[in-house]
C-alpha positions as CSV (number, residue, x, y, z in Angstrom):
1,X,-57.5,0.3,48.3
2,X,-54.9,1.6,45.2
3,X,-56.9,2.0,42.1
4,X,-55.2,0.8,38.3
5,X,-56.0,4.3,37.9
6,X,-53.5,5.9,40.7
7,X,-51.1,2.6,39.9
8,X,-51.1,3.9,36.6
9,X,-50.1,7.4,37.3
10,X,-47.4,6.9,40.2
11,X,-45.9,4.9,37.2
12,X,-46.1,7.1,34.5
13,X,-44.2,10.0,37.3
14,X,-41.9,7.7,38.3
15,X,-41.1,6.6,34.4
16,X,-40.2,11.0,34.5
17,X,-38.7,11.5,36.9
18,X,-36.2,8.7,36.0
19,X,-35.8,9.9,32.7
20,X,-36.1,13.8,33.4
21,X,-32.4,14.1,34.1
22,X,-31.1,11.6,30.6
23,X,-29.0,13.8,28.8
24,X,-29.2,16.4,30.2
25,X,-25.3,16.7,32.2
26,X,-23.0,18.6,30.0
27,X,-20.0,16.1,30.7
28,X,-21.6,12.5,29.3
29,X,-18.0,10.5,29.2
30,X,-17.6,11.5,32.7
31,X,-14.6,13.7,34.0
32,X,-11.8,14.6,31.7
33,X,-8.0,13.5,32.9
34,X,-6.8,15.2,35.5
35,X,-4.3,17.4,34.6
36,X,-1.3,14.9,36.8
37,X,-2.2,12.5,35.4
38,X,-2.5,13.8,31.4
39,X,1.3,15.1,31.7
40,X,2.1,11.6,32.7
41,X,-0.2,10.2,30.2
42,X,1.9,12.7,27.5
43,X,5.5,11.8,28.8
44,X,4.9,8.4,28.1
45,X,2.8,8.9,24.3
46,X,6.7,11.3,23.9
47,X,8.8,7.7,24.4
48,X,6.7,6.0,21.2
49,X,6.7,5.9,17.7
50,X,4.5,9.0,16.1
51,X,1.4,8.6,14.7
52,X,2.3,8.8,11.2
53,X,5.7,6.5,11.7
54,X,3.5,3.8,13.4
55,X,0.7,3.8,11.2
56,X,3.3,3.3,7.8
57,X,4.7,-0.3,10.1
58,X,0.9,-1.2,10.7
59,X,0.0,-0.3,6.7
60,X,2.7,-2.7,6.1
61,X,2.3,-5.3,8.4
62,X,-1.3,-5.4,6.5
63,X,-0.1,-6.5,3.6
64,X,2.1,-8.9,4.8
65,X,-1.3,-10.4,6.2
66,X,-2.8,-10.4,2.8
67,X,1.1,-11.3,1.1
68,X,0.7,-15.0,3.8
69,X,-3.1,-15.3,2.7
70,X,-2.5,-14.8,-1.1
71,X,0.2,-17.3,-0.4
72,X,-2.9,-19.4,0.9
73,X,-5.3,-18.8,-1.8
74,X,-4.3,-17.3,-5.1
75,X,-7.5,-16.1,-5.9
76,X,-7.4,-13.6,-2.6
77,X,-6.4,-9.6,-4.5
78,X,-6.5,-7.1,-1.7
79,X,-7.5,-3.3,-3.0
80,X,-7.2,-0.5,-0.6
81,X,-10.7,0.5,0.8
82,X,-12.4,3.3,2.3
83,X,-10.7,6.1,3.9
84,X,-7.9,6.5,6.4
85,X,-9.2,8.5,9.6
86,X,-8.3,10.0,13.0
87,X,-9.9,9.8,16.6
88,X,-8.9,11.7,20.0
89,X,-7.4,8.6,22.4
90,X,-9.1,7.7,25.2
91,X,-8.3,8.4,28.8
92,X,-5.6,8.7,30.4
93,X,-4.3,10.6,27.0
94,X,-7.4,12.4,26.5
95,X,-6.0,16.0,27.4
96,X,-3.3,15.0,25.8
97,X,-2.9,16.0,21.5
98,X,-2.3,12.5,20.8
99,X,-4.4,10.8,18.1
100,X,-5.5,7.2,16.5
101,X,-5.1,6.5,12.7
102,X,-7.9,4.1,11.3
103,X,-6.3,2.3,8.3
104,X,-7.9,1.9,4.8
105,X,-9.5,-1.2,4.8
106,X,-7.4,-4.1,2.7
107,X,-10.6,-5.5,1.2
108,X,-10.7,-8.6,-0.9
109,X,-13.4,-9.2,-2.8
110,X,-13.0,-13.2,-2.8
111,X,-13.7,-14.3,0.7
112,X,-11.6,-16.7,2.6
113,X,-12.7,-20.1,2.5
114,X,-13.5,-22.3,5.2
115,X,-10.7,-24.7,4.4
116,X,-8.3,-22.0,4.4
117,X,-10.0,-19.5,7.4
118,X,-7.5,-21.1,10.0
119,X,-4.1,-20.5,8.2
120,X,-4.8,-16.7,7.9
121,X,-6.0,-16.4,10.6
122,X,-3.2,-18.0,12.4
123,X,-0.9,-15.3,9.7
124,X,-2.7,-13.0,10.8
125,X,-2.3,-13.8,14.5
126,X,1.7,-13.8,13.9
127,X,1.9,-10.4,12.5
128,X,0.0,-8.8,15.5
129,X,1.9,-10.4,17.9
130,X,5.2,-9.1,16.3
131,X,3.1,-5.4,17.7
132,X,2.3,-7.3,21.1
133,X,-1.4,-7.3,19.9
134,X,-1.7,-10.6,21.6
135,X,-5.7,-10.0,23.0
136,X,-8.3,-11.8,20.7
137,X,-11.6,-10.7,20.1
138,X,-13.8,-13.4,18.4
139,X,-16.3,-11.2,17.2
140,X,-17.9,-14.3,14.9
141,X,-16.8,-18.1,13.9
142,X,-19.2,-19.4,11.9
143,X,-19.2,-21.1,8.9
144,X,-19.2,-18.9,5.8
145,X,-18.6,-15.7,8.7
146,X,-15.0,-15.1,10.3
147,X,-14.3,-12.1,11.8
148,X,-11.8,-11.7,15.3
149,X,-9.7,-8.5,16.3
150,X,-6.0,-9.0,18.2
151,X,-4.8,-5.9,20.1
152,X,-2.5,-4.9,22.7
153,X,-2.1,-3.4,25.7
154,X,-1.8,0.1,24.1
155,X,-4.7,0.1,22.0
156,X,-3.5,-1.1,18.8
157,X,-5.5,-3.6,16.5
158,X,-5.3,-6.1,14.1
159,X,-8.6,-7.9,12.2
160,X,-9.3,-10.3,9.7
161,X,-12.9,-11.1,9.0
162,X,-14.7,-12.9,6.0
163,X,-18.0,-13.4,4.7
164,X,-19.2,-11.7,0.8
165,X,-15.5,-10.3,1.0
166,X,-12.4,-10.9,2.9
167,X,-11.0,-8.0,5.1
168,X,-8.6,-6.9,6.8
169,X,-8.1,-4.1,9.5
170,X,-5.3,-2.4,11.4
171,X,-5.6,0.6,13.5
172,X,-2.8,2.5,15.8
173,X,-2.9,2.7,19.3
174,X,-2.5,6.3,21.1
175,X,0.0,8.1,19.1
176,X,1.5,11.9,19.1
177,X,1.2,13.0,15.5
178,X,4.8,14.7,14.4
179,X,3.1,18.2,14.5
180,X,1.2,17.4,18.0
181,X,5.0,16.4,19.1
182,X,6.6,19.3,18.2
183,X,3.9,21.6,19.6
184,X,4.3,19.0,22.5
185,X,8.1,19.9,23.4
186,X,7.3,22.5,25.5
187,X,6.5,21.9,29.2
188,X,3.9,19.3,28.5
189,X,2.2,16.9,25.5
190,X,-1.2,18.2,27.1
191,X,-3.3,20.6,25.4
192,X,-3.7,23.7,26.5
193,X,-7.6,24.0,28.9
194,X,-10.6,26.3,26.6
């Protein structure tokens, strides 16, 4: 007959056994992209506009969204906020010189009204579609709080949200920075292994 104390002890041993290996792996995000796939991914990146050129186009697109929003509601006045940031790329570009840029947020202290939201969301959708960002992710959709993302297969993303303020966001898909593109003109755009 098993006692309560034995069950408790067995449960504790099982819990320790299940958690003991957590965090001990030296590759918590899985294996990197294999060299052959990295070479193919690097060749694809070489055919795309540079990170800087893509970022400049996205900035213009964000400003176009803001202009459309302000035409709908002139109380929406926009200013750049936060710092620009860069990130590495996801697979299969994770072993290349590729980067993704997160643009500054374009912010209006005036939130978008419920009455204006559908038209401003549509203006964002139209601009995003010109970058093939036609996939939609609705993060919030209730009175006074909306947050929608439009993204492309290559990771280019536009966001429009409103609550206490209105915010337009954008990030590039994976691109080679001009410096990385120059470094990559050798045999491959793959980073040297370490």
